[in-house]
MDTraj code that builds the backbone (N, CA, C; nanometers):
import mdtraj as md
import numpy as np

residues = "UNK UNK UNK UNK UNK UNK UNK UNK UNK UNK UNK UNK UNK UNK UNK UNK UNK UNK UNK UNK UNK UNK UNK UNK UNK UNK UNK UNK UNK UNK UNK UNK UNK UNK UNK UNK UNK UNK UNK UNK UNK UNK UNK UNK UNK UNK UNK UNK UNK UNK UNK UNK UNK UNK UNK UNK UNK UNK UNK UNK UNK UNK UNK UNK UNK UNK UNK UNK UNK UNK UNK UNK UNK UNK UNK UNK UNK UNK UNK UNK UNK UNK UNK UNK UNK UNK UNK UNK UNK UNK UNK UNK UNK UNK UNK UNK UNK UNK UNK UNK UNK UNK UNK UNK UNK UNK UNK UNK UNK UNK UNK UNK UNK UNK UNK UNK UNK".split()
xyz = np.array([
    [0.0846, -0.1486, 0.0104],
    [-0.0188, -0.0007, -0.0335],
    [0.1353, 0.1243, 0.0222],
    [0.0684, 0.1877, -0.1175],
    [0.1901, 0.3486, -0.1180],
    [0.1493, 0.4413, -0.0103],
    [0.2592, 0.4953, 0.0679],
    [0.1823, 0.5923, 0.1799],
    [0.2232, 0.7799, 0.1499],
    [0.2207, 0.8448, 0.1409],
    [0.2863, 0.9733, 0.1148],
    [0.4462, 0.9817, 0.1559],
    [0.5020, 1.0700, 0.0422],
    [0.6376, 1.0492, 0.0607],
    [0.6923, 1.1760, 0.0987],
    [0.6197, 1.2948, 0.1984],
    [0.6357, 1.3569, 0.2243],
    [0.6981, 1.4743, 0.1613],
    [0.6644, 1.4893, 0.0241],
    [0.7350, 1.5590, -0.0554],
    [0.6207, 1.6069, -0.1517],
    [0.5670, 1.7624, -0.1950],
    [0.4556, 1.7994, -0.2685],
    [0.5175, 1.8665, -0.3293],
    [0.4797, 1.9108, -0.4636],
    [0.4957, 2.0143, -0.5220],
    [0.4028, 2.0940, -0.6105],
    [0.3697, 2.2584, -0.6571],
    [0.3018, 2.2835, -0.7073],
    [0.3235, 2.2939, -0.8310],
    [0.2198, 2.2278, -0.9572],
    [0.2272, 2.2497, -1.1255],
    [0.0938, 2.4071, -1.1639],
    [0.1705, 2.4510, -1.2231],
    [0.0919, 2.5484, -1.2916],
    [0.1016, 2.5291, -1.4151],
    [0.0608, 2.6323, -1.5349],
    [0.0560, 2.6172, -1.6759],
    [-0.1153, 2.6479, -1.7203],
    [-0.0980, 2.5789, -1.7723],
    [-0.2188, 2.5977, -1.9338],
    [-0.2910, 2.4516, -1.9163],
    [-0.4208, 2.3942, -1.9309],
    [-0.4619, 2.3163, -2.0053],
    [-0.4884, 2.2807, -2.1288],
    [-0.5490, 2.1686, -2.2097],
    [-0.5435, 2.2003, -2.3264],
    [-0.6481, 2.3168, -2.3729],
    [-0.7288, 2.3441, -2.2805],
    [-0.8523, 2.4478, -2.3620],
    [-0.8115, 2.5710, -2.2910],
    [-0.6484, 2.5518, -2.2566],
    [-0.5861, 2.7322, -2.2448],
    [-0.6251, 2.7770, -2.1203],
    [-0.6736, 2.6785, -2.0435],
    [-0.7147, 2.7871, -1.8915],
    [-0.5923, 2.7572, -1.8231],
    [-0.5874, 2.8623, -1.7339],
    [-0.5138, 2.8743, -1.6082],
    [-0.5507, 2.7890, -1.5364],
    [-0.4285, 2.6885, -1.4527],
    [-0.4657, 2.5902, -1.3623],
    [-0.3270, 2.6127, -1.2704],
    [-0.3552, 2.5735, -1.1090],
    [-0.2408, 2.5842, -1.0176],
    [-0.2674, 2.4773, -0.9169],
    [-0.2064, 2.3434, -0.8833],
    [-0.2486, 2.2436, -0.8173],
    [-0.1526, 2.1712, -0.7637],
    [-0.2039, 2.1185, -0.6611],
    [-0.0557, 2.0461, -0.5850],
    [-0.0543, 1.9353, -0.6315],
    [0.0952, 1.8577, -0.6587],
    [0.1120, 1.7582, -0.7381],
    [0.1370, 1.6349, -0.5436],
    [0.1032, 1.5448, -0.5467],
    [0.1608, 1.4617, -0.4257],
    [0.2240, 1.3206, -0.4459],
    [0.3479, 1.3102, -0.3613],
    [0.3993, 1.2064, -0.4620],
    [0.3811, 1.0616, -0.3041],
    [0.3378, 0.9491, -0.4009],
    [0.3441, 0.8317, -0.2924],
    [0.4666, 0.7226, -0.3162],
    [0.5208, 0.6842, -0.1784],
    [0.5998, 0.5909, -0.1650],
    [0.5747, 0.4944, -0.2019],
    [0.6150, 0.3137, -0.2564],
    [0.5323, 0.2649, -0.2624],
    [0.6544, 0.1306, -0.2608],
    [0.6555, 0.0225, -0.2606],
    [0.7756, -0.1111, -0.2519],
    [0.8791, -0.0209, -0.3487],
    [0.8383, -0.0126, -0.4407],
    [0.9677, -0.0227, -0.5533],
    [0.9519, 0.1503, -0.6228],
    [0.9054, 0.1802, -0.6071],
    [0.9246, 0.3459, -0.6209],
    [0.8472, 0.4672, -0.5822],
    [0.8420, 0.5633, -0.6187],
    [0.7493, 0.6679, -0.6561],
    [0.6203, 0.7148, -0.7366],
    [0.5038, 0.7490, -0.7187],
    [0.4585, 0.7559, -0.8423],
    [0.3786, 0.9247, -0.7787],
    [0.4045, 0.9958, -0.8142],
    [0.3301, 1.1462, -0.8944],
    [0.1538, 1.1480, -0.9038],
    [0.0868, 1.1913, -0.8459],
    [-0.0547, 1.1953, -0.8328],
    [-0.0965, 1.3810, -0.8958],
    [-0.2073, 1.3816, -0.9728],
    [-0.2533, 1.4958, -0.9778],
    [-0.3734, 1.4847, -1.0301],
    [-0.4847, 1.5879, -0.9279],
    [-0.6258, 1.5892, -0.9290],
    [-0.6352, 1.7498, -0.9820],
    [-0.7098, 1.7589, -1.1023],
    [-0.7498, 1.8598, -1.1640],
    [-0.9132, 1.8577, -1.2462],
    [-0.9944, 1.8906, -1.1870],
    [-1.1286, 1.9050, -1.2600],
    [-1.1906, 1.7532, -1.2381],
    [-1.2426, 1.6971, -1.3230],
    [-1.2530, 1.5557, -1.2612],
    [-1.1318, 1.4482, -1.3104],
    [-1.0022, 1.4933, -1.3465],
    [-0.9347, 1.4541, -1.4004],
    [-0.7809, 1.3981, -1.3161],
    [-0.8429, 1.2522, -1.3081],
    [-0.6908, 1.2102, -1.1582],
    [-0.5669, 1.1230, -1.2817],
    [-0.4496, 1.1806, -1.2382],
    [-0.3279, 1.1347, -1.3184],
    [-0.2666, 1.0952, -1.2181],
    [-0.2154, 0.9765, -1.2602],
    [-0.1187, 0.8692, -1.1622],
    [-0.0150, 0.7828, -1.2261],
    [0.1257, 0.8605, -1.2177],
    [0.2214, 0.8576, -1.2908],
    [0.3056, 0.6843, -1.2936],
    [0.3481, 0.6388, -1.3480],
    [0.4142, 0.4372, -1.3532],
    [0.5033, 0.5008, -1.1740],
    [0.5575, 0.3827, -1.1110],
    [0.6411, 0.3929, -1.0151],
    [0.7797, 0.4760, -1.0730],
    [0.8576, 0.5266, -1.0568],
    [0.9829, 0.5877, -1.0522],
    [1.0602, 0.5943, -0.9645],
    [1.1831, 0.5599, -0.9946],
    [1.3329, 0.5827, -0.8881],
    [1.3341, 0.7160, -0.7704],
    [1.2396, 0.8155, -0.8310],
    [1.2588, 0.8988, -0.7535],
    [1.1394, 1.0349, -0.7733],
    [1.1203, 1.1192, -0.6820],
    [0.9836, 1.1963, -0.7255],
    [1.0298, 1.2650, -0.8637],
    [1.1421, 1.2897, -0.8073],
    [1.1841, 1.3640, -0.9538],
    [1.1674, 1.3790, -1.0860],
    [1.2032, 1.2252, -1.0866],
    [1.1824, 1.1218, -1.2453],
    [1.0150, 1.1378, -1.2410],
    [0.9563, 1.0345, -1.1212],
    [0.7974, 1.0811, -1.0733],
    [0.7038, 1.2350, -1.1475],
    [0.7797, 1.3100, -1.1444],
    [0.7714, 1.4778, -1.1398],
    [0.7684, 1.4657, -1.3275],
    [0.9100, 1.4421, -1.3632],
    [0.8939, 1.4254, -1.4896],
    [0.8374, 1.3433, -1.6148],
    [0.8133, 1.2085, -1.5404],
    [0.6801, 1.1449, -1.6439],
    [0.5609, 1.2210, -1.6124],
    [0.5371, 1.2643, -1.5281],
    [0.3909, 1.3630, -1.5170],
    [0.3523, 1.4764, -1.6097],
    [0.4939, 1.5503, -1.6476],
    [0.4851, 1.6831, -1.7166],
    [0.4736, 1.5979, -1.8782],
    [0.5704, 1.4960, -1.8664],
    [0.5333, 1.4478, -2.0089],
    [0.3911, 1.3991, -2.0532],
    [0.3196, 1.3086, -1.9793],
    [0.2034, 1.2669, -1.9838],
    [0.1149, 1.4281, -2.0189],
    [0.1137, 1.4745, -1.8832],
    [0.0156, 1.6121, -1.9130],
    [0.0878, 1.7130, -2.0465],
    [0.1830, 1.7166, -2.1056],
    [0.2143, 1.7758, -2.2392],
    [0.1548, 1.7293, -2.3619],
    [0.1777, 1.5549, -2.3443],
    [0.0822, 1.4802, -2.4343],
    [-0.0732, 1.5174, -2.4518],
    [-0.1289, 1.5464, -2.3625],
    [-0.2478, 1.5661, -2.3531],
    [-0.3147, 1.7332, -2.3979],
    [-0.1975, 1.7617, -2.4258],
    [-0.2164, 1.9621, -2.4573],
    [-0.1981, 2.0241, -2.3662],
    [-0.1899, 2.0169, -2.2564],
    [-0.1332, 2.1273, -2.1489],
    [0.0488, 2.1912, -2.2025],
    [0.0509, 2.2776, -2.1454],
    [0.1523, 2.4258, -2.2031],
    [0.2012, 2.4525, -2.0751],
    [0.3307, 2.5487, -2.0999],
    [0.3684, 2.6556, -2.0247],
    [0.4022, 2.6076, -1.8676],
    [0.4195, 2.4546, -1.8523],
    [0.3815, 2.3865, -1.6981],
    [0.5395, 2.4470, -1.6440],
    [0.5046, 2.4905, -1.5026],
    [0.6002, 2.4867, -1.4019],
    [0.6171, 2.4126, -1.2821],
    [0.6920, 2.3995, -1.1969],
    [0.6437, 2.3269, -1.0774],
    [0.7471, 2.4181, -0.9848],
    [0.7061, 2.3810, -0.8379],
    [0.7848, 2.4800, -0.7452],
    [0.7792, 2.3525, -0.5813],
    [0.8676, 2.3261, -0.5607],
    [0.8532, 2.2093, -0.3968],
    [0.7425, 2.3192, -0.3410],
    [0.6519, 2.2948, -0.2969],
    [0.6464, 2.3173, -0.1533],
    [0.6829, 2.2569, -0.0119],
    [0.6586, 2.1128, -0.0158],
    [0.6702, 2.0480, 0.0735],
    [0.8240, 1.9479, 0.0958],
    [0.9009, 1.9501, 0.1711],
    [1.0570, 1.8611, 0.2212],
    [1.0196, 1.8446, 0.3194],
    [1.0372, 1.6340, 0.3098],
    [1.0309, 1.5875, 0.4341],
    [0.9421, 1.6087, 0.5259],
    [0.8065, 1.6621, 0.4179],
    [0.6916, 1.6824, 0.5395],
    [0.7045, 1.8203, 0.5893],
    [0.8181, 1.8875, 0.5468],
    [0.8244, 2.0364, 0.6276],
    [0.7452, 2.1282, 0.5410],
    [0.6939, 2.2038, 0.5061],
    [0.6464, 2.3372, 0.4609],
    [0.7300, 2.4470, 0.4045],
    [0.7723, 2.4699, 0.2713],
    [0.8458, 2.5762, 0.2884],
    [0.8015, 2.6954, 0.1569],
    [0.6764, 2.7194, 0.1725],
    [0.6313, 2.8193, 0.1291],
    [0.6808, 2.8583, 0.0056],
    [0.7193, 2.9691, -0.0938],
    [0.7674, 3.0119, -0.1780],
    [0.9469, 3.0540, -0.1608],
    [0.9992, 2.9322, -0.0770],
    [1.0730, 2.9219, -0.0784],
    [1.1735, 2.8922, -0.1861],
    [1.1362, 2.8000, -0.2424],
    [1.2155, 2.7174, -0.3540],
    [1.1762, 2.8156, -0.4673],
    [1.3089, 2.7959, -0.5908],
    [1.2591, 2.8546, -0.7196],
    [1.1839, 2.7390, -0.8304],
    [1.0833, 2.8153, -0.8662],
    [0.9910, 2.8166, -1.0108],
    [1.1081, 2.7160, -1.1196],
    [1.0634, 2.5673, -1.1423],
    [1.1077, 2.5543, -1.2891],
    [1.0415, 2.5404, -1.3994],
    [1.1067, 2.5670, -1.5208],
    [0.9666, 2.5616, -1.6172],
    [1.0405, 2.4740, -1.6626],
    [0.9146, 2.4264, -1.7615],
    [0.9768, 2.3401, -1.8604],
    [0.8805, 2.3434, -1.9844],
    [1.0081, 2.3390, -2.0392],
    [0.9531, 2.4100, -2.2150],
    [0.8324, 2.3219, -2.2774],
    [0.7956, 2.3807, -2.3545],
    [0.6630, 2.3103, -2.4427],
    [0.7122, 2.2097, -2.5320],
    [0.6592, 2.0872, -2.5333],
    [0.6839, 1.9995, -2.6848],
    [0.6904, 2.0624, -2.8019],
    [0.7488, 2.0323, -2.9026],
    [0.7228, 2.1260, -3.0276],
    [0.6017, 2.0413, -3.0776],
    [0.4402, 2.1143, -3.1293],
    [0.3857, 2.0345, -3.2142],
    [0.3726, 1.9572, -3.3109],
    [0.3170, 1.8582, -3.3418],
    [0.3816, 1.7642, -3.4234],
    [0.2904, 1.8107, -3.6047],
    [0.3297, 1.8540, -3.6540],
    [0.2763, 1.8725, -3.8090],
    [0.1496, 1.8316, -3.8392],
    [0.0172, 1.8204, -3.8841],
    [-0.0714, 1.7889, -3.9582],
    [-0.0616, 1.7483, -4.1267],
    [-0.0180, 1.6727, -4.1357],
    [-0.0562, 1.6272, -4.2805],
    [-0.1499, 1.5634, -4.3395],
    [-0.1735, 1.4993, -4.5056],
    [-0.2992, 1.4832, -4.5462],
    [-0.4022, 1.6240, -4.5717],
    [-0.4814, 1.5295, -4.6509],
    [-0.5846, 1.6170, -4.6841],
    [-0.6891, 1.6401, -4.6231],
    [-0.7009, 1.5921, -4.4534],
    [-0.7453, 1.6467, -4.3374],
    [-0.6588, 1.7850, -4.3072],
    [-0.5717, 1.7708, -4.2895],
    [-0.5049, 1.8811, -4.3010],
    [-0.4903, 2.0400, -4.3506],
    [-0.5102, 1.9648, -4.5075],
    [-0.5233, 2.0414, -4.5891],
    [-0.6843, 2.1392, -4.5802],
    [-0.7384, 2.0505, -4.5489],
    [-0.8964, 2.1533, -4.5404],
    [-0.9142, 2.2113, -4.4354],
    [-0.8688, 2.1761, -4.3217],
    [-0.8950, 2.2183, -4.1602],
    [-0.7965, 2.3689, -4.1579],
    [-0.6934, 2.4230, -4.2898],
    [-0.6256, 2.4428, -4.3216],
    [-0.6953, 2.5652, -4.4210],
    [-0.7651, 2.5194, -4.4603],
    [-0.8003, 2.5686, -4.5772],
    [-0.9828, 2.6614, -4.4914],
    [-1.0549, 2.5590, -4.4698],
    [-1.1628, 2.5350, -4.3923],
    [-1.1050, 2.7281, -4.2687],
    [-1.0281, 2.7057, -4.1877],
    [-0.9864, 2.7789, -4.1070],
    [-0.9577, 2.9082, -4.1174],
    [-0.9071, 2.9723, -4.2633],
    [-0.9066, 3.0935, -4.2932],
    [-1.0061, 3.1565, -4.2592],
    [-1.0079, 3.2994, -4.2037],
    [-1.0517, 3.4411, -4.2338],
    [-1.0336, 3.5060, -4.3401],
    [-1.2152, 3.5113, -4.3334],
    [-1.2242, 3.6256, -4.4873],
    [-1.1252, 3.7744, -4.4366],
    [-1.0713, 3.7938, -4.5616],
    [-0.9932, 3.8911, -4.5418],
    [-1.0038, 4.0366, -4.5678],
])
top = md.Topology()
chain = top.add_chain()
for i, resn in enumerate(residues, 1):
    res = top.add_residue(resn, chain, resSeq=i)
    for name in ("N", "CA", "C"):
        top.add_atom(name, md.element.get_by_symbol(name[0]), res)
traj = md.Trajectory(xyz[None], top)
């Protein structure tokens, strides 16, 4: 049974609908590693087990970016169960480049997406 790892981060950025958010990320410790957990609206994301909380956080960032989240940044707010406030610096994660759309649907989307001039 996983238990809290005594570490938390704040994660901020924009969701896939370009709405700003700021939520806590909790880390759970299990017999074989750490998992990061994020709750945002009706979504709950739990990463696969990782060797460290830092690695679990990286996995969470990648999962969110794959779902269209952008401008993500995190700040550690608890270490070993001790509240840090805003003492730690924010860490920013560069957005992943968008995959270009190709094919007939991309052309139609581009053509119908044009605004009248």
